[in-house]
C-alpha positions as CSV (number, residue, x, y, z in Angstrom):
1,M,72.5,-15.7,-4.3
2,S,71.6,-14.7,-0.9
3,N,71.5,-11.0,-1.8
4,Q,69.2,-11.8,-4.7
5,T,66.9,-13.8,-2.5
6,M,66.9,-11.0,0.0
7,S,66.1,-8.5,-2.7
8,T,63.2,-10.7,-4.1
9,N,61.7,-11.1,-0.6
10,T,61.9,-7.4,0.0
11,V,60.1,-6.7,-3.3
12,N,57.5,-9.4,-2.6
13,N,56.8,-8.1,0.9
14,F,56.5,-4.6,-0.5
15,M,54.0,-5.7,-3.1
16,K,51.9,-7.6,-0.5
17,N,51.6,-4.6,1.7
18,K,50.4,-2.5,-1.3
19,Q,47.8,-5.2,-2.1
20,R,46.6,-5.3,1.5
21,G,45.9,-1.5,1.3
22,A,43.9,-2.0,-1.9
23,Q,41.8,-4.7,-0.2
24,L,41.1,-2.4,2.7
25,L,40.1,0.3,0.3
26,D,37.8,-2.1,-1.6
27,M,36.2,-3.2,1.6
28,S,35.7,0.3,2.8
29,L,34.1,1.4,-0.5
30,T,31.9,-1.7,-0.5
31,S,30.9,-1.0,3.1
32,M,30.1,2.6,2.4
33,I,28.0,1.7,-0.7
34,F,26.1,-0.9,1.3
35,I,25.5,1.4,4.3
36,G,24.4,4.2,1.9
37,A,21.9,1.9,0.2
38,L,20.6,0.7,3.5
39,V,20.1,4.2,4.8
40,T,18.4,5.2,1.5
41,I,16.0,2.3,1.8
42,L,15.3,3.0,5.5
43,L,14.6,6.7,4.6
44,M,12.3,5.7,1.8
45,Y,10.3,3.1,3.7
46,P,7.5,5.4,4.9
47,T,6.9,6.6,1.4
48,I,7.0,3.1,-0.1
49,S,4.8,1.8,2.7
50,K,2.1,4.5,2.1
51,S,2.2,3.9,-1.6
52,M,1.7,0.1,-1.1
53,K,-1.2,0.8,1.4
54,R,-2.8,3.2,-1.1
55,A,-2.6,0.6,-3.9
56,S,-4.0,-2.1,-1.6
57,F,-6.8,0.3,-0.5
58,Q,-7.8,0.9,-4.2
59,T,-7.7,-2.8,-4.9
60,D,-9.9,-3.7,-1.9
61,A,-12.4,-1.0,-2.8
62,G,-12.6,-2.4,-6.4
63,L,-13.1,-5.9,-5.1
64,I,-15.9,-4.8,-2.8
65,I,-17.7,-3.0,-5.6
66,A,-17.2,-6.0,-7.9
67,A,-18.6,-8.3,-5.2
68,A,-21.6,-6.0,-4.7
69,N,-22.3,-6.0,-8.5
70,T,-22.1,-9.8,-8.4
71,W,-24.5,-9.9,-5.4
72,K,-27.0,-7.6,-7.2
73,M,-27.3,-10.0,-10.2
74,G,-31.0,-11.0,-10.3
75,R,-32.0,-8.2,-8.0
76,S,-33.5,-5.0,-9.0
77,N,-31.3,-2.8,-6.8
78,F,-28.8,-2.8,-4.0
79,T,-31.3,-2.8,-1.1
80,G,-29.9,-5.1,1.5
81,A,-26.3,-4.9,0.4
82,S,-23.9,-4.7,3.2
83,M,-20.4,-5.9,4.1
84,A,-21.9,-8.7,6.2
85,E,-24.0,-9.8,3.2
86,L,-21.1,-9.7,0.8
87,C,-18.9,-11.6,3.2
88,K,-21.5,-14.4,3.2
89,G,-20.8,-15.3,-0.4
90,S,-19.3,-12.7,-2.8
91,L,-16.2,-11.9,-0.8
92,P,-14.0,-14.5,0.8
93,K,-14.9,-15.2,4.4
94,G,-12.3,-14.4,7.0
95,G,-10.2,-12.7,4.2
96,S,-8.4,-9.5,4.4
97,I,-11.5,-7.5,3.5
98,C,-14.1,-9.2,5.6
99,G,-12.0,-9.8,8.7
100,T,-12.6,-12.3,11.4
101,A,-16.1,-11.0,12.2
102,N,-17.0,-11.0,8.4
103,T,-18.2,-7.4,8.6
104,G,-15.3,-5.4,7.2
105,T,-14.5,-4.1,10.7
106,G,-10.9,-2.9,11.1
107,T,-9.8,-4.4,7.7
108,N,-8.8,-1.4,5.5
109,H,-5.1,-1.0,5.2
110,F,-5.2,2.2,7.3
111,G,-6.7,0.5,10.3
112,G,-10.3,1.5,9.7
113,N,-13.6,-0.1,8.7
114,W,-15.3,-0.8,5.4
115,T,-19.1,0.0,5.4
116,L,-21.4,-0.6,2.4
117,T,-24.8,1.0,2.3
118,T,-27.4,2.2,-0.2
119,G,-28.2,5.8,-0.2
120,S,-31.5,7.5,-0.9
121,N,-31.3,5.9,-4.4
122,P,-31.2,2.1,-3.9
123,G,-29.6,1.7,-7.3
124,L,-26.4,3.3,-6.0
125,L,-23.9,2.1,-3.4
126,Q,-22.0,4.1,-0.9
127,L,-18.7,2.6,0.2
128,T,-17.4,4.2,3.4
129,S,-13.9,3.8,4.8
130,T,-12.8,5.1,8.1
131,F,-9.3,6.2,9.0
132,P,-8.8,6.3,12.8
133,N,-5.0,6.0,12.7
134,D,-4.0,7.9,9.6
135,P,-6.5,10.7,8.7
136,E,-3.9,12.8,6.8
137,V,-4.1,10.3,3.9
138,I,-7.8,11.0,3.2
139,P,-7.2,13.8,0.6
140,L,-4.6,11.7,-1.2
141,L,-7.0,8.7,-1.3
142,A,-9.9,10.8,-2.2
143,D,-8.1,12.0,-5.3
144,A,-6.9,8.5,-6.1
145,M,-10.5,7.1,-5.8
146,A,-12.4,9.9,-7.6
147,P,-11.9,8.4,-11.1
148,S,-13.4,5.1,-10.0
149,T,-16.6,6.5,-8.5
150,R,-19.9,7.0,-10.3
151,A,-19.1,10.6,-11.6
152,N,-15.6,9.5,-12.9
153,C,-14.1,12.8,-11.6
154,Q,-10.5,13.6,-12.2
155,E,-10.0,14.7,-8.6
156,A,-12.0,14.8,-5.4
157,A,-12.5,18.6,-5.4
158,G,-15.9,19.3,-6.8
159,C,-16.7,15.7,-7.3
160,S,-20.3,14.8,-6.6
161,S,-19.7,11.1,-6.0
162,I,-17.0,11.3,-3.3
163,S,-16.9,13.1,0.0
164,S,-14.8,13.1,3.1
165,T,-14.8,14.1,6.7
166,T,-11.8,14.3,9.1
167,S,-11.9,10.6,9.6
168,S,-13.8,8.9,6.7
169,L,-14.1,8.8,3.0
170,V,-17.5,8.1,1.3
171,M,-17.5,6.9,-2.3
172,T,-20.7,6.5,-4.4
173,Y,-20.8,3.9,-7.1
């Protein structure tokens, strides 16, 4: 009987050691997958961040133009329209678009300002956004915004209702 017990203990110890190796392998694989996913997310963060900023920029520009159209109701044109004027009523005060000064200063998602003016034609609006911290996004944003401007262009190149400088983007609505 003692030989049989000794033999059973040896087999049980042998199996336990094999299971411990499988657990180590499982933990190693799980750790490698987790680390790989984390590295992938960290490497993709700048791309994801710029895409989110671009989407927020487009949303804010749309909100500003919608607020300007609401402001214009009952008026013959956009004369007198400005960010300060829109922040008085049509846009939420102290919000992400108006900012603490209620003028659109430093509130676009790329660190710049929103400015709303009328051009030579008071029936049209010019929405200007500046990019002091990230000017390399201007061509990408210009192409993204071109379809929403007055001329409904497919892209910024050759579009009469969107123009850019090295640090700003001017959109006509």
